[in-house]
C-alpha positions as CSV (number, residue, x, y, z in Angstrom):
1,M,-70.7,-1.0,41.9
2,K,-71.5,-4.3,40.2
3,K,-69.3,-3.3,37.3
4,S,-66.4,-2.6,39.6
5,R,-66.8,-6.0,41.3
6,L,-67.0,-7.7,38.0
7,M,-64.0,-5.8,36.8
8,I,-62.0,-6.7,39.9
9,F,-63.1,-10.4,39.5
10,A,-62.0,-10.4,35.9
11,I,-58.6,-8.8,36.8
12,L,-58.1,-11.4,39.5
13,V,-58.9,-14.2,37.1
14,L,-56.6,-12.8,34.4
15,A,-53.8,-12.3,37.0
16,S,-54.1,-15.9,38.3
17,V,-54.0,-17.1,34.7
18,L,-50.9,-15.0,34.1
19,I,-49.2,-16.2,37.3
20,T,-50.0,-19.8,36.3
21,Q,-48.4,-19.3,32.9
22,L,-45.3,-17.7,34.4
23,N,-44.9,-20.7,36.7
24,Q,-45.0,-23.0,33.7
25,I,-41.9,-21.3,32.1
26,P,-39.2,-23.4,34.0
27,N,-41.1,-26.6,33.1
28,L,-41.2,-25.5,29.5
29,D,-37.4,-24.7,29.6
30,K,-36.8,-28.2,30.9
31,Q,-38.9,-29.7,28.2
32,L,-37.1,-27.7,25.5
33,L,-33.7,-28.9,26.8
34,K,-34.9,-32.5,26.9
35,A,-36.2,-32.2,23.3
36,Q,-32.9,-30.6,22.1
37,T,-30.9,-33.5,23.8
38,T,-33.1,-36.1,22.1
39,L,-32.7,-34.4,18.8
40,K,-28.9,-34.5,19.1
41,Q,-29.0,-38.2,20.1
42,V,-31.2,-38.9,17.1
43,K,-28.9,-37.1,14.7
44,T,-25.9,-38.9,16.1
45,S,-27.7,-42.2,15.7
46,Q,-28.7,-41.4,12.2
47,E,-25.0,-40.5,11.3
48,Q,-23.8,-43.8,12.7
49,S,-26.5,-45.6,10.8
50,Q,-25.5,-43.9,7.6
51,M,-21.8,-44.7,8.3
52,I,-22.6,-48.4,8.8
53,V,-24.7,-48.5,5.7
54,S,-21.9,-46.8,3.6
55,S,-19.2,-48.8,5.4
56,P,-19.1,-51.7,2.9
57,Q,-18.1,-49.3,0.1
58,S,-15.4,-47.7,2.1
59,Q,-14.1,-51.2,3.2
60,Q,-14.1,-52.2,-0.4
61,D,-12.1,-49.2,-1.3
62,N,-9.7,-50.0,1.6
63,V,-9.3,-53.5,0.3
64,S,-8.7,-52.4,-3.3
65,K,-6.0,-49.9,-2.3
66,S,-4.4,-52.4,0.2
67,T,-4.3,-55.1,-2.4
68,K,-2.4,-52.8,-4.8
69,M,0.0,-51.9,-2.0
70,V,0.6,-55.6,-1.1
71,T,1.2,-56.5,-4.7
72,S,3.6,-53.7,-5.1
73,F,5.4,-54.7,-1.9
74,V,5.8,-58.3,-3.0
75,K,7.1,-57.2,-6.5
76,T,9.5,-54.8,-4.9
77,F,11.1,-57.2,-2.4
78,S,11.1,-60.1,-4.8
79,N,13.0,-58.2,-7.5
80,Q,15.4,-56.2,-5.3
81,P,18.6,-57.3,-3.7
82,T,18.4,-57.9,0.1
83,S,20.9,-55.1,0.7
84,S,18.4,-52.5,-0.6
85,Y,15.4,-53.7,1.6
86,P,15.9,-51.1,4.4
87,E,15.7,-48.3,1.9
88,T,13.2,-49.5,-0.7
89,L,10.7,-51.0,1.7
90,K,10.7,-48.4,4.5
91,D,7.4,-46.8,3.3
92,M,5.8,-50.2,2.6
93,A,6.5,-52.4,5.6
94,S,7.3,-52.2,9.3
95,Q,10.9,-52.5,10.5
96,K,10.1,-55.9,11.9
97,V,9.0,-57.2,8.5
98,I,12.0,-55.7,6.8
99,N,14.3,-57.4,9.3
100,E,12.5,-60.7,8.8
101,L,12.9,-60.5,5.1
102,T,16.5,-59.6,5.3
103,Q,17.4,-62.3,7.8
104,T,15.0,-65.1,7.3
105,F,13.1,-65.2,4.0
106,A,15.5,-63.8,1.5
107,P,18.4,-66.3,2.2
108,S,16.0,-69.2,1.8
109,V,14.5,-67.9,-1.5
110,T,16.7,-67.4,-4.6
111,F,16.1,-63.8,-5.7
112,S,18.8,-63.8,-8.4
113,D,19.6,-60.9,-10.6
114,K,18.3,-62.8,-13.6
115,A,15.1,-64.0,-12.1
116,H,12.1,-61.8,-12.5
117,Y,9.2,-62.4,-10.1
118,E,5.6,-61.8,-11.1
119,V,2.7,-61.8,-8.6
120,P,0.1,-63.8,-10.4
121,M,-2.1,-64.2,-7.3
122,V,-3.1,-62.0,-4.4
123,A,-6.0,-63.4,-2.5
124,I,-7.7,-61.8,0.5
125,K,-8.0,-64.1,3.5
126,N,-9.6,-61.7,6.0
127,A,-11.2,-58.4,4.7
128,W,-12.8,-57.0,7.8
129,G,-11.1,-54.8,10.3
130,S,-8.1,-52.6,10.0
131,D,-5.7,-55.5,9.5
132,L,-6.2,-57.3,6.2
133,E,-4.8,-60.7,5.6
134,Y,-3.6,-61.8,2.2
135,L,-2.3,-65.0,0.6
136,V,0.3,-64.0,-2.1
137,V,2.1,-66.1,-4.7
138,A,5.3,-64.8,-6.3
139,K,6.4,-66.7,-9.3
140,S,9.5,-66.8,-11.5
141,D,10.7,-69.2,-14.2
142,A,12.7,-71.1,-11.6
143,Q,10.4,-71.2,-8.6
144,S,7.1,-70.2,-6.9
145,V,6.9,-68.8,-3.4
146,A,3.8,-68.2,-1.3
147,Y,3.4,-65.8,1.6
148,T,0.7,-64.8,4.1
149,I,0.8,-61.0,4.6
150,T,-0.9,-58.9,7.1
151,Y,-1.5,-55.3,6.0
152,D,-2.5,-52.6,8.5
153,T,-4.9,-50.1,6.7
154,D,-4.5,-47.5,9.4
155,E,-0.7,-47.4,9.3
156,K,-0.6,-48.3,5.6
157,L,2.2,-50.8,6.2
158,V,2.8,-54.6,5.9
159,I,3.0,-55.5,9.6
160,D,3.5,-59.3,9.4
161,M,4.3,-62.0,6.9
162,S,5.2,-65.6,6.8
163,R,6.4,-67.9,4.1
164,L,4.3,-70.9,3.1
165,S,5.5,-74.1,1.5
166,L,4.3,-74.8,-2.0
167,K,4.2,-78.4,-3.2
168,G,4.9,-78.6,-6.9
169,A,4.9,-75.8,-9.3
170,F,2.2,-73.0,-9.1
171,D,0.4,-72.6,-12.3
172,N,-2.3,-69.9,-12.2
173,E,-3.7,-71.0,-15.6
174,K,-5.1,-74.3,-14.3
């Protein structure tokens, strides 16, 4: 009789422990979901941190490629007749810039067939962001011309430019 009471008592204790454990399952599921959410947030934060840390290199690559494109753009429009601008510059500049070059800049600058323009200086004015600003000097035997050029790294086009006045001759060897 004592053994059966002891056995019943043990079964009741084990049953209550089992019921308590079963009642904990929803709480454990909530804790698991919370931990998974936190893990996702930490991974996202880590990826963003890695991107920020590696960003200077990618920005430097953007600047390098953009500088080459701007130099090529200036050499192209400086050494081409204005009538060919819509065709030769269509992949390098926005339509607005092409129109400005055709109507405003080109008539005021002598781009003769005999003059050959070099681009001795391309200086970056603003290197952060998707729009890079450059100061560019185009030089021939007869004259030197300076421009500020805005290059959009997302569209990979020159989106704005203005002509600057140069006082005296530009000599990059000084």
